[in-house]
C-alpha positions in Angstrom: 26.0 6.8 0.3 23.6 7.3 3.3 20.1 8.8 3.2 21.3 12.1 4.6 23.9 12.7 2.0 21.6 11.6 -0.8 19.0 14.1 0.3 21.6 16.9 0.6 22.6 16.3 -3.0 19.2 16.2 -4.7 16.8 17.3 -1.9 14.3 14.9 -0.3 12.1 12.8 -2.6 8.4 13.8 -3.0 6.1 10.9 -2.3 2.4 11.1 -3.1 0.0 9.5 -0.6 -3.5 8.4 -1.6 -6.2 10.6 -0.2 -9.6 9.4 1.1 -12.8 11.5 0.6 -14.2 12.4 4.0 -17.1 14.5 5.1 -16.6 16.9 8.0 -19.5 19.2 9.0 -21.1 18.6 5.6 -18.1 19.5 3.6 -15.8 17.2 1.5 -12.2 16.8 2.5 -9.3 14.8 1.2 -7.5 13.1 4.0 -4.8 10.6 4.8 -3.9 8.9 8.1 -1.1 10.7 9.9 0.8 7.5 10.6 1.4 7.2 6.8 2.6 10.8 6.5 4.8 10.3 9.5 6.3 7.0 8.1 7.2 8.8 4.9 8.7 11.7 6.8 10.8 9.6 9.2 11.4 6.2 7.6 11.8 7.6 4.0 13.1 11.0 4.9 10.9 12.3 2.1 8.2 14.9 1.7 4.6 13.4 1.9 2.0 15.0 -0.4 -1.7 13.9 -0.2 -3.1 13.1 -3.7 -6.6 14.5 -4.0 -9.5 12.2 -5.0 -10.2 14.0 -8.3 -10.8 10.9 -10.4 -10.5 11.6 -14.1 -10.0 15.3 -13.4 -6.6 14.5 -12.0 -3.8 14.9 -14.6 -2.1 11.7 -13.9 0.7 12.1 -16.4 1.6 15.6 -15.1 1.5 14.3 -11.5 3.8 11.3 -12.3 6.3 13.6 -14.0 6.6 15.6 -10.8 6.7 13.0 -8.0 9.3 10.3 -7.0 7.0 7.7 -5.5 3.4 6.8 -4.5 2.2 5.2 -1.2 -1.3 3.8 -1.3 -2.7 3.6 2.2 -5.1 1.6 4.3 -8.6 3.0 4.9 -11.9 2.0 6.7 -13.5 1.9 3.2 -13.4 -1.0 0.8 -13.0 -1.1 -3.0 -16.4 -1.2 -4.6 -16.9 -4.7 -5.9 -18.1 -3.7 -9.4 -14.4 -2.9 -10.1 -13.6 -6.7 -9.9 -17.0 -8.0 -11.0 -17.8 -9.1 -7.4 -21.3 -9.3 -5.8 -22.8 -6.3 -4.2 -21.5 -5.4 -0.7 -23.5 -6.0 2.4 -25.6 -3.0 3.6 -23.5 -0.7 5.7 -20.2 -1.5 4.0 -18.0 1.6 3.7 -17.0 2.6 0.2 -15.1 5.6 -1.3 -16.1 6.0 -4.9 -13.9 9.0 -5.4 -10.8 7.2 -4.1 -11.5 4.1 -6.3 -11.7 6.1 -9.5 -8.5 8.0 -8.6 -6.2 5.2 -7.3 -7.0 2.3 -9.6 -5.9 4.0 -12.8 -3.1 5.8 -11.0 -1.6 2.6 -9.8 -1.5 1.2 -13.4 -0.1 4.4 -14.8 2.5 4.7 -12.1 3.9 1.2 -12.6 4.0 1.8 -16.4 5.8 5.1 -15.9 8.5 3.5 -13.6 7.3 5.5 -10.5 8.0 3.4 -7.3 4.7 2.2 -5.8 4.2 0.8 -2.3 0.7 -0.3 -1.3 -0.7 -1.1 2.2 -3.9 -2.8 3.3 -6.6 -1.2 1.2 -3.8 -0.1 -1.1 -2.8 -3.8 -1.3 -6.3 -4.7 -2.4 -6.3 -1.8 -4.9 -3.0 -3.0 -6.4 -4.5 -6.5 -7.0 -7.8 -5.1 -8.4 -6.0 -2.6 -10.6 -4.3 -5.5 -12.5 -7.4 -7.6 -12.8 -7.5 -9.5 -9.5 -10.5 -10.2 -7.3 -11.2 -10.0 -3.6 -12.9 -11.9 -0.8 -15.2 -9.4 0.8 -15.3 -11.3 4.1 -12.2 -13.4 4.6 -13.6 -14.7 7.9 -16.5 -16.3 6.1 -14.3 -18.4 3.7 -13.8 -22.1 4.6 -10.5 -22.7 6.3 -9.7 -19.0 6.7 -9.0 -17.3 10.0 -10.6 -14.0 11.1 -8.0 -11.4 10.2 -9.8 -8.5 11.8 -8.8 -6.6 14.8 -11.0 -6.0 17.9 -12.0 -2.3 17.5 -12.6 -2.1 21.3 -8.9 -2.9 22.0 -6.4 0.0 22.5 -4.2 0.7 19.4 -1.2 -1.0 20.9 -3.2 -4.3 21.0 -4.8 -3.8 17.6 -1.5 -3.2 15.9 0.5 -5.9 17.7 2.1 -8.6 15.6 -0.2 -11.6 15.7 0.8 -14.1 13.0 3.7 -15.1 10.8 3.8 -14.8 7.0 5.8 -17.2 4.9 8.0 -15.3 2.4 8.6 -16.3 -1.2 12.4 -17.1 -1.2 12.7 -15.5 -4.6 10.8 -12.3 -3.6 11.6 -8.8 -2.4 10.3 -9.4 1.1 12.5 -12.5 1.8 15.5 -10.6 0.7 14.7 -7.6 3.0 13.9 -9.8 5.9 16.9 -12.1 5.4 14.6 -14.9 6.5 11.9 -17.3 5.3 9.2 -15.8 7.5 8.3 -12.6 9.4 5.7 -11.7 12.1 3.1 -9.1 11.2 0.0 -7.4 12.5 -3.5 -8.1 11.1 -6.3 -5.5 10.7 -8.4 -6.4 7.7 -11.6 -8.0 6.7 -11.1 -8.3 2.9 -8.3 -10.1 1.1 -7.1 -11.4 -2.3 -9.2 -14.1 -3.9 -7.6 -14.3 -7.3 -4.2 -12.8 -8.2 -4.0 -9.9 -10.6 -2.2 -10.3 -14.0 1.6 -10.2 -13.8 1.7 -10.2 -10.0 3.9 -12.4 -7.9 3.0 -13.8 -4.4 5.5 -12.4 -1.9 3.9 -13.5 1.4 1.2 -15.8 2.7 -0.6 -16.2 6.1 -0.8 -19.5 7.9 -4.3 -20.1 6.4 -3.0 -19.6 2.9 -4.3 -16.1 2.4 -2.0 -14.0 0.2 -0.6 -11.1 2.2 2.2 -9.7 0.0 2.4 -9.2 -3.8 4.8 -7.6 -6.3 5.1 -7.0 -10.0 8.4 -8.5 -11.2 8.2 -6.9 -14.6 7.8 -3.4 -13.2 10.5 -0.8 -14.1 10.8 0.3 -10.4 9.8 -0.8 -6.9 6.2 -2.2 -7.0 5.2 -3.9 -3.8 2.0 -4.4 -1.8 1.4 -5.8 1.7 -1.8 -6.6 3.5 -0.5 -5.7 7.0 0.5 -2.3 8.4 4.3 -1.7 8.4 3.8 2.0 8.9 2.9 1.4 12.6 5.8 2.2 14.8 8.0 1.6 11.7 11.1 3.0 13.3 10.9 0.4 16.1 10.5 -2.6 13.8 13.6 -3.6 11.6 11.5 -5.6 9.1 8.9 -2.9 8.6 11.7 -0.3 8.4 13.6 -2.3 5.8 10.5 -2.2 3.5 10.2 1.5 3.8 13.9 2.0 3.3 13.8 -0.1 0.1 10.9 2.0 -1.1 12.7 5.2 -0.2 15.8 4.1 -2.1 13.8 3.5 -5.2 12.2 6.9 -4.8 15.6 8.5 -4.4 16.8 6.8 -7.6 13.7 8.1 -9.4 14.4 11.6 -8.1 18.0 11.5 -9.3 17.0 10.3 -12.7 14.2 12.9 -12.9 16.5 15.8 -11.9 19.3 14.8 -14.3 17.1 14.4 -17.4 
């Protein structure tokens, strides 16, 4: 059954997208990058819904009962290091306390509830931290590691171009989707996985050995995180699209099961 016919039977899935707390003209806003919303709209043929950064005020159980998947996005901010017992960040490091206290418990609850989860960049780091993993705050300062950051002065087309291969775990989700032992990806991050979270499996590694893809094999539903940005021009990249399609199929299964209860 194709995506169109599945959506006509049950309606499109509802996919929550992690919000970031932003200040505009002195007022707080919850925002998400449009490229993620667009990827959910086009690649998943689903309805994107920004999840507000309400922390403990967010009724996570009620939310999870009403949505079919969660996408945790990238962001200029970093997870505050006290969440993984790391040293204090350097002055000037961007943080989003409201996002941290919303997303970290939500990831754990979503996986436990069997809600499909897909995490990108900051979301990838959140996924690892949520399950007890730790992070390098500056990958480029680690011996033997390359500088994985983009040049912010470059145009977007250059910043998001594919710049290195990742080796794919032959027993993992990504190798199955790629139909290959490696794939070429973009690289726009300064932080990265230091120690792997509990119950997580390595899906992909960069040439310098940095972990760039992880999953949770014991999860009831799709639970995958990648360090790169597959949402960028997703409809033009077969590998990126295959990841979003697998996520969308899991969300559609969740929708069917939710409606037929």
